[in-house]
C-alpha positions as CSV (number, residue, x, y, z in Angstrom):
1,M,-1.2,-22.7,-28.8
2,V,1.9,-21.2,-30.4
3,A,2.2,-22.4,-33.9
4,F,4.9,-25.0,-34.4
5,S,5.4,-23.9,-38.0
6,T,7.1,-20.7,-36.8
7,L,10.2,-22.7,-36.2
8,S,12.9,-23.2,-38.8
9,P,13.3,-26.8,-40.1
10,E,16.4,-27.2,-38.0
11,D,14.6,-26.0,-34.8
12,Q,11.6,-28.2,-35.6
13,A,13.9,-31.2,-35.7
14,T,15.4,-30.2,-32.4
15,A,12.0,-29.8,-30.8
16,L,10.8,-33.1,-32.1
17,H,14.0,-34.8,-30.7
18,V,13.3,-33.2,-27.3
19,R,9.8,-34.6,-27.2
20,K,11.0,-38.0,-28.4
21,V,13.6,-38.3,-25.7
22,Y,11.1,-37.5,-22.9
23,A,8.5,-39.8,-24.3
24,H,11.0,-42.6,-24.7
25,L,12.4,-42.3,-21.2
26,E,8.9,-42.1,-19.7
27,Q,8.6,-45.7,-21.0
28,V,12.0,-47.2,-20.2
29,G,13.0,-45.1,-17.2
30,V,16.4,-43.8,-16.1
31,P,19.0,-45.8,-14.1
32,G,19.8,-44.4,-10.7
33,D,16.7,-42.1,-10.7
34,G,17.0,-39.8,-7.7
35,F,20.5,-40.7,-6.9
36,A,22.6,-40.4,-10.1
37,D,23.2,-37.2,-11.9
38,G,22.2,-38.7,-15.2
39,I,23.4,-37.8,-18.7
40,E,22.5,-35.0,-21.1
41,R,20.6,-36.4,-24.1
42,T,18.5,-33.7,-25.9
43,R,21.4,-31.3,-26.6
44,E,23.9,-34.0,-27.5
45,H,21.4,-36.1,-29.6
46,R,22.5,-39.3,-28.0
47,R,21.2,-42.5,-29.5
48,L,18.2,-43.9,-27.4
49,S,18.4,-47.4,-26.2
50,T,15.4,-49.6,-27.0
51,N,15.9,-51.7,-23.9
52,P,14.1,-50.9,-20.7
53,H,16.5,-50.2,-17.8
54,T,16.8,-53.0,-15.3
55,Q,14.3,-52.6,-12.4
56,Q,16.1,-51.3,-9.3
57,S,16.3,-53.5,-6.3
58,I,14.0,-52.7,-3.4
59,D,17.0,-52.6,-1.2
60,L,19.0,-49.3,-1.5
61,T,22.7,-49.4,-1.9
62,E,25.0,-47.6,0.5
63,P,25.8,-44.8,-2.0
64,E,22.0,-44.3,-2.5
65,L,21.5,-44.3,1.3
66,A,24.3,-41.7,1.6
67,V,22.4,-39.4,-0.9
68,L,19.2,-39.7,1.1
69,R,21.0,-38.9,4.4
70,C,21.9,-35.6,2.8
71,A,18.3,-34.7,2.1
72,D,16.0,-32.7,4.5
73,R,12.4,-33.6,5.2
74,Y,11.3,-31.9,1.9
75,G,13.9,-33.7,-0.3
76,F,16.4,-30.9,-0.6
77,F,20.1,-31.8,-0.2
78,K,21.7,-30.2,2.8
79,N,24.3,-28.2,1.0
80,P,25.5,-25.0,2.7
81,G,26.6,-23.6,-0.6
82,S,28.0,-20.1,-1.1
83,E,24.8,-18.2,-1.6
84,R,24.5,-15.2,0.6
85,L,21.4,-15.3,2.8
86,I,19.6,-12.3,4.2
87,P,18.3,-12.9,7.7
88,L,14.8,-11.8,8.5
89,N,14.4,-11.5,12.3
90,P,11.0,-12.8,13.4
91,R,10.7,-10.1,16.0
92,T,10.8,-7.3,13.4
93,F,7.7,-8.4,11.4
94,F,4.6,-6.3,11.7
95,P,3.2,-5.4,14.3
96,S,6.6,-5.2,16.0
97,T,7.9,-1.8,17.1
98,I,11.6,-2.8,16.9
99,S,13.3,-0.4,14.5
100,K,16.4,-2.6,13.7
101,P,16.8,-6.3,13.8
102,N,18.9,-8.0,16.4
103,P,21.1,-10.6,14.6
104,E,21.6,-12.6,17.9
105,V,17.9,-13.6,17.9
106,N,18.4,-16.0,15.0
107,S,20.8,-18.2,17.1
108,I,18.0,-20.1,18.8
109,T,18.4,-23.8,19.6
110,H,16.4,-26.0,17.2
111,Q,13.6,-27.7,19.2
112,S,12.7,-30.6,16.9
113,S,10.7,-32.5,19.6
114,K,8.5,-29.4,20.1
115,E,8.0,-29.1,16.3
116,H,7.0,-32.8,16.1
117,E,4.5,-32.3,18.9
118,I,2.9,-29.3,17.1
119,E,2.8,-31.1,13.8
120,A,1.1,-34.2,15.4
121,N,-1.5,-31.9,17.0
122,R,-2.2,-30.2,13.7
123,I,-2.5,-33.5,11.9
124,S,-5.1,-34.6,14.4
125,K,-7.1,-31.4,14.0
126,W,-7.1,-31.5,10.2
127,T,-8.1,-35.2,10.3
128,E,-11.2,-34.1,12.2
129,M,-11.9,-31.1,9.8
130,L,-11.8,-33.0,6.5
131,E,-13.8,-35.8,5.1
132,G,-13.8,-37.7,1.8
133,D,-15.6,-36.0,-1.1
134,K,-14.8,-38.1,-4.2
135,R,-13.5,-41.7,-4.6
136,D,-12.0,-43.5,-7.5
137,E,-13.1,-46.9,-8.9
138,G,-11.3,-48.7,-6.1
139,S,-13.1,-46.6,-3.5
140,N,-9.9,-44.7,-2.6
141,I,-10.5,-41.1,-1.6
142,I,-9.2,-38.7,-4.3
143,S,-10.5,-35.4,-3.0
144,Y,-11.7,-34.0,0.3
145,K,-14.2,-31.4,1.6
146,L,-14.8,-29.7,4.9
147,S,-17.0,-31.6,7.3
148,D,-20.5,-30.2,7.9
149,E,-19.4,-29.0,11.4
150,W,-16.6,-26.9,9.9
151,E,-18.6,-25.5,7.0
152,S,-20.1,-23.1,9.5
153,Q,-16.8,-22.2,11.1
154,R,-15.1,-20.5,8.3
155,E,-13.2,-17.9,10.4
156,R,-11.8,-20.6,12.6
157,F,-10.8,-22.6,9.5
158,S,-9.0,-19.6,8.1
159,K,-7.0,-19.3,11.3
160,R,-5.9,-22.9,11.1
161,C,-4.7,-22.3,7.5
162,Y,-2.7,-19.4,8.7
163,K,-1.2,-21.5,11.5
164,G,0.0,-23.9,8.9
165,I,-1.3,-27.0,7.1
166,P,0.5,-30.2,8.2
167,D,2.5,-31.8,5.4
168,R,0.4,-35.0,5.6
169,W,-2.7,-33.0,4.7
170,R,-1.2,-30.4,2.4
171,R,-2.1,-32.1,-0.9
172,A,-5.7,-32.6,0.1
173,A,-6.0,-29.1,1.7
174,W,-4.6,-27.3,-1.4
175,D,-7.0,-29.2,-3.6
176,L,-9.9,-28.2,-1.3
177,L,-8.8,-24.6,-1.0
178,I,-8.4,-24.1,-4.7
179,K,-11.9,-25.5,-5.4
180,D,-13.4,-23.5,-2.5
181,Y,-11.7,-20.3,-3.8
182,G,-13.4,-20.9,-7.2
183,I,-16.8,-21.4,-5.6
184,R,-16.5,-18.4,-3.2
185,N,-15.4,-16.0,-6.0
186,Q,-17.9,-17.3,-8.6
187,V,-15.2,-17.7,-11.2
188,G,-16.5,-17.5,-14.8
189,K,-14.3,-20.2,-16.3
190,W,-14.8,-23.6,-14.8
191,E,-13.6,-26.6,-16.6
192,S,-14.0,-30.0,-14.9
193,V,-10.9,-31.8,-13.6
194,E,-11.8,-34.6,-16.0
195,A,-11.8,-32.3,-18.9
196,L,-8.5,-30.8,-18.0
197,F,-7.0,-34.3,-17.6
198,E,-8.1,-35.1,-21.1
199,K,-6.7,-31.8,-22.4
200,F,-3.4,-32.6,-20.6
201,E,-3.1,-35.9,-22.4
202,E,-4.1,-34.5,-25.8
203,D,-1.6,-31.6,-25.5
204,A,1.2,-34.1,-24.5
205,M,0.9,-35.5,-28.1
206,L,1.2,-32.1,-29.8
207,P,4.4,-30.3,-30.8
208,S,5.3,-26.9,-29.4
209,D,8.0,-24.4,-30.3
210,Q,8.5,-23.9,-26.6
211,D,9.8,-27.4,-25.9
212,V,13.5,-26.6,-26.5
213,Q,13.4,-23.7,-24.0
214,I,11.5,-25.8,-21.5
215,D,14.0,-28.6,-21.8
216,L,16.8,-26.1,-21.2
217,D,15.1,-24.8,-18.0
218,V,14.0,-28.1,-16.5
219,P,17.3,-29.2,-15.0
220,R,18.0,-25.8,-13.4
221,T,14.5,-25.1,-12.2
222,I,14.7,-26.6,-8.7
223,N,18.3,-27.2,-7.7
224,G,19.4,-29.8,-5.2
225,H,16.1,-31.8,-4.8
226,V,16.2,-35.6,-4.8
227,F,13.0,-35.8,-7.0
228,F,14.5,-33.6,-9.7
229,H,18.1,-34.5,-9.2
230,T,18.6,-37.0,-12.1
231,R,18.6,-35.7,-15.6
232,Y,15.5,-37.0,-17.3
233,G,14.5,-38.8,-14.1
234,R,10.8,-39.1,-13.1
235,G,10.7,-35.6,-11.6
236,Q,12.3,-33.8,-14.5
237,R,10.0,-35.7,-17.0
238,A,6.9,-34.8,-15.0
239,L,8.1,-31.1,-14.9
240,F,8.6,-31.1,-18.6
241,Q,5.1,-32.6,-19.2
242,V,3.4,-30.0,-17.0
243,L,5.2,-27.1,-18.5
244,H,4.7,-28.4,-22.1
245,A,1.0,-28.7,-21.6
246,F,0.6,-25.5,-19.6
247,G,2.6,-23.5,-22.1
248,M,0.0,-24.5,-24.7
249,Y,-3.0,-23.8,-22.5
250,C,-3.0,-20.0,-23.1
251,E,-1.8,-18.6,-26.4
252,T,-1.3,-15.2,-24.8
253,C,0.9,-16.3,-22.0
254,G,2.7,-19.2,-23.6
255,Y,5.6,-20.4,-21.4
256,C,7.9,-18.2,-19.2
257,Q,10.6,-19.2,-16.8
258,G,8.6,-18.2,-13.7
259,M,6.2,-21.1,-14.3
260,G,8.9,-23.7,-13.7
261,P,9.4,-23.2,-9.9
262,I,5.6,-23.1,-9.4
263,A,5.1,-26.4,-11.3
264,A,8.0,-28.0,-9.5
265,T,6.5,-27.1,-6.1
266,L,3.2,-28.5,-7.1
267,L,4.9,-31.8,-8.2
268,N,6.1,-32.3,-4.6
269,Y,2.4,-33.0,-3.7
270,F,0.6,-33.8,-6.9
271,D,1.1,-36.0,-9.9
272,A,1.7,-34.4,-13.3
273,Q,-2.0,-34.3,-14.3
274,M,-3.1,-32.7,-11.0
275,A,-0.2,-30.3,-11.0
276,Y,-1.3,-29.2,-14.5
277,V,-4.9,-28.7,-13.2
278,C,-3.6,-26.5,-10.3
279,M,-1.6,-24.4,-12.8
280,V,-4.7,-23.9,-14.9
281,R,-6.7,-22.9,-11.8
282,L,-4.0,-20.4,-10.7
283,H,-4.1,-19.0,-14.3
284,D,-7.9,-18.7,-14.6
285,W,-9.1,-18.2,-11.0
286,Y,-6.2,-16.5,-9.2
287,N,-5.4,-14.1,-12.1
288,L,-2.0,-15.5,-12.8
289,H,-2.9,-14.9,-16.4
290,T,-2.2,-11.2,-15.8
291,I,1.0,-12.0,-14.1
292,F,2.4,-14.1,-17.0
293,A,0.9,-12.2,-19.9
294,P,3.2,-10.1,-22.1
295,G,4.1,-6.9,-20.2
296,F,3.1,-8.5,-16.9
297,P,0.1,-6.2,-16.4
298,G,-1.2,-7.9,-13.3
299,M,2.2,-7.8,-11.7
300,V,2.7,-4.1,-12.4
301,E,-0.7,-3.5,-10.8
302,C,0.4,-5.4,-7.7
303,F,3.6,-3.2,-7.7
304,Y,1.4,-0.1,-7.7
305,V,-0.8,-1.4,-4.8
306,Q,2.3,-2.4,-2.9
307,E,3.8,1.0,-3.3
308,R,0.7,2.7,-1.9
309,V,0.7,0.4,1.1
310,I,4.4,1.1,1.8
311,E,3.9,4.8,1.3
312,Y,1.1,4.7,4.0
313,L,2.7,2.3,6.4
314,L,6.4,3.1,6.0
315,P,6.7,6.7,4.6
316,D,10.4,6.9,5.4
317,V,11.2,3.8,3.4
318,H,8.9,5.0,0.6
319,N,10.7,8.4,0.5
320,T,14.1,6.7,0.5
321,F,13.1,4.4,-2.4
322,T,11.9,7.4,-4.3
323,A,15.0,9.4,-3.6
324,Q,17.3,6.5,-4.6
325,M,15.1,5.7,-7.7
326,I,14.5,2.1,-6.5
327,S,11.7,0.6,-8.5
328,T,9.6,-2.1,-7.1
329,S,10.3,-4.2,-10.2
330,S,14.0,-4.1,-9.4
331,Y,13.6,-6.3,-6.4
332,A,10.0,-7.8,-6.4
333,T,9.6,-9.2,-9.9
334,K,11.0,-12.6,-8.8
335,W,8.8,-12.6,-5.8
336,Y,5.6,-12.3,-7.8
337,I,6.4,-14.3,-10.9
338,T,7.5,-17.4,-8.9
339,L,5.2,-17.0,-6.0
340,F,8.2,-16.6,-3.7
341,A,9.9,-19.9,-4.8
342,N,13.7,-19.8,-4.3
343,T,13.3,-16.5,-2.4
344,V,12.4,-17.9,1.0
345,P,13.1,-21.3,2.6
346,F,10.9,-24.0,1.1
347,E,8.9,-24.5,4.3
348,A,8.1,-20.8,4.4
349,Q,7.1,-20.9,0.8
350,L,4.7,-23.7,1.5
351,R,3.2,-21.8,4.4
352,L,2.7,-18.8,2.1
353,W,1.0,-21.0,-0.5
354,D,-1.4,-22.3,2.2
355,V,-2.8,-18.8,2.6
356,L,-2.4,-17.8,-1.0
357,F,-4.8,-20.6,-2.1
358,L,-7.1,-19.5,0.7
359,D,-7.2,-15.7,0.1
360,G,-5.9,-15.1,-3.4
361,I,-3.3,-12.8,-5.0
362,D,-3.5,-10.0,-2.4
363,V,-1.5,-12.4,-0.2
364,L,1.5,-11.8,-2.4
365,I,1.3,-8.0,-1.9
366,L,1.0,-8.4,1.8
367,A,3.9,-10.9,1.9
368,S,6.0,-8.4,0.0
369,V,5.0,-5.5,2.4
370,A,5.8,-7.8,5.4
371,I,9.3,-8.4,4.1
372,V,10.0,-4.7,3.5
373,Y,8.5,-3.9,7.0
374,A,10.8,-6.5,8.6
375,L,13.8,-4.9,6.9
376,R,12.7,-1.3,7.4
377,G,15.6,-0.4,9.7
378,Q,18.0,-1.3,6.8
379,L,16.0,0.3,4.0
380,G,15.2,3.8,5.2
381,P,17.2,7.1,5.4
382,G,20.9,6.7,5.3
383,N,20.9,3.7,3.0
384,D,21.9,4.1,-0.6
385,F,20.8,2.3,-3.8
386,E,23.3,-0.6,-3.6
387,M,22.8,-1.2,0.1
388,I,19.0,-1.4,-0.3
389,L,19.0,-3.7,-3.3
390,S,21.6,-6.0,-1.6
391,K,19.0,-6.5,1.1
392,L,16.0,-7.0,-1.1
393,G,17.6,-8.8,-4.0
394,G,18.8,-12.0,-2.4
395,R,17.4,-15.1,-0.8
396,F,16.0,-14.7,2.7
397,E,16.7,-16.8,5.8
398,L,13.8,-16.6,8.2
399,G,15.5,-18.5,11.1
400,E,13.6,-20.1,14.0
401,G,10.0,-18.9,14.1
402,G,10.6,-16.7,11.0
403,A,8.0,-18.4,8.8
404,I,5.4,-18.2,11.6
405,G,6.2,-14.5,12.1
406,W,6.0,-13.8,8.3
407,I,2.6,-15.5,7.9
408,R,1.2,-13.9,11.1
409,S,2.3,-10.6,9.8
410,I,0.5,-11.2,6.5
411,R,-2.7,-12.0,8.4
412,K,-2.5,-9.0,10.7
413,L,-1.8,-6.6,7.8
414,G,-4.7,-8.1,5.8
415,R,-7.1,-7.7,8.7
416,R,-6.4,-3.9,9.0
417,K,-9.4,-2.1,7.6
418,D,-7.3,1.0,6.7
419,L,-4.9,-1.1,4.6
420,R,-7.7,-3.0,2.9
421,S,-9.2,0.3,2.0
422,I,-5.9,1.6,0.6
423,M,-5.5,-1.6,-1.5
424,S,-9.0,-1.4,-2.9
425,S,-8.7,2.3,-3.7
426,A,-5.3,1.7,-5.4
427,R,-6.8,-1.0,-7.6
428,V,-9.7,1.3,-8.6
429,K,-7.2,4.1,-9.4
430,W,-5.0,1.7,-11.4
431,K,-7.8,0.7,-13.6
432,G,-8.4,4.3,-14.4
433,F,-4.7,4.8,-15.2
434,V,-4.8,1.8,-17.6
435,K,-7.9,3.2,-19.2
436,D,-6.5,6.7,-19.8
437,G,-3.1,5.4,-20.8
438,S,-1.1,6.9,-17.9
439,A,-0.4,3.6,-16.0
440,S,3.3,3.4,-17.1
441,K,4.0,6.7,-15.3
442,M,2.4,5.6,-12.0
443,V,4.9,2.9,-10.9
444,T,8.4,3.6,-9.8
């Protein structure tokens, strides 16, 4: 935990005010939660009312219904905005042989009925695969496990994860995949869920000099989502609680902005306590400690591995990057530190996390390589520094079938023995560079 005493008296008072506001509003609530914008309180030091806000009617008002009509299936408001999107043609993902994407492919009619049919079929399959593992005092299932039949069909189970976990089962599946990853990889640090729940509650009562920065970041972490829309609403309070506690979990990492989008995504499926547990597991078991630690050593290692794969798979692109002095960090830092949040459409991000929780951090490297591969016709010889970064530095639009193509590409790349060998060899070499002090010279 970062010492609270490092703050000046004035900053201590501000940090205490921040915690007081969140704690108070957790008790009394916020009017119009999810519908109204809310008002700023921590930076304006508004006086806090001692009266609980009137309970909202079960019946929604017409303005509230209008807000919900503007939200998609994941709770994001349908706002076209002015952000420039970079299309990724699903036909150009590995192992495609198309050299340049065809922009006309993205204009495919949306087949919602077909999607519903596929989703219903997957729900049925996952219902058969999973069974209750633990129950609460009321006999409600709180965690799941693979059925005995499926324990012996791991390869088939992996394929189903890559095909996509249905939303209805995603919370249970993510919880199962994370636990299973810890068991399969024999992780050294294993705190029980109950112990982490207790730690979460204890840390919620402690001050932190990171609270002011967290409070500044909370309202801008996940823009345009109904759960996080209202200032100090339930979603923003939960996000603050998770980031406050997780920022105190590791003294080395503390808090950094990349943690916010990760926590916000988890809060779409878990309550604050379980979102915190998942963050801890990612930190301890999936080596996100090295991603978040000062200097981002784990991320730099991933950059080196990614560069070796691109050098082998796409030599023309690698040579162009080298000639144009384009470093991997200049475009991929955001990808790794947020686990692709706010980089690809939310549905695609969820699909990526399905397989990240299954197979670990190498998935991020393969996901990055898959994007570079899909854009290879726009990144190779003849493209200059600005042209290349304009393609890699924005938000991607995958279009119809794009998420499926991206995840399929990740799986196919990951199953190639030559690429697995290159990745393993690169990690061994990197450890040697770190040991002899030459690592900083080995990444572009």
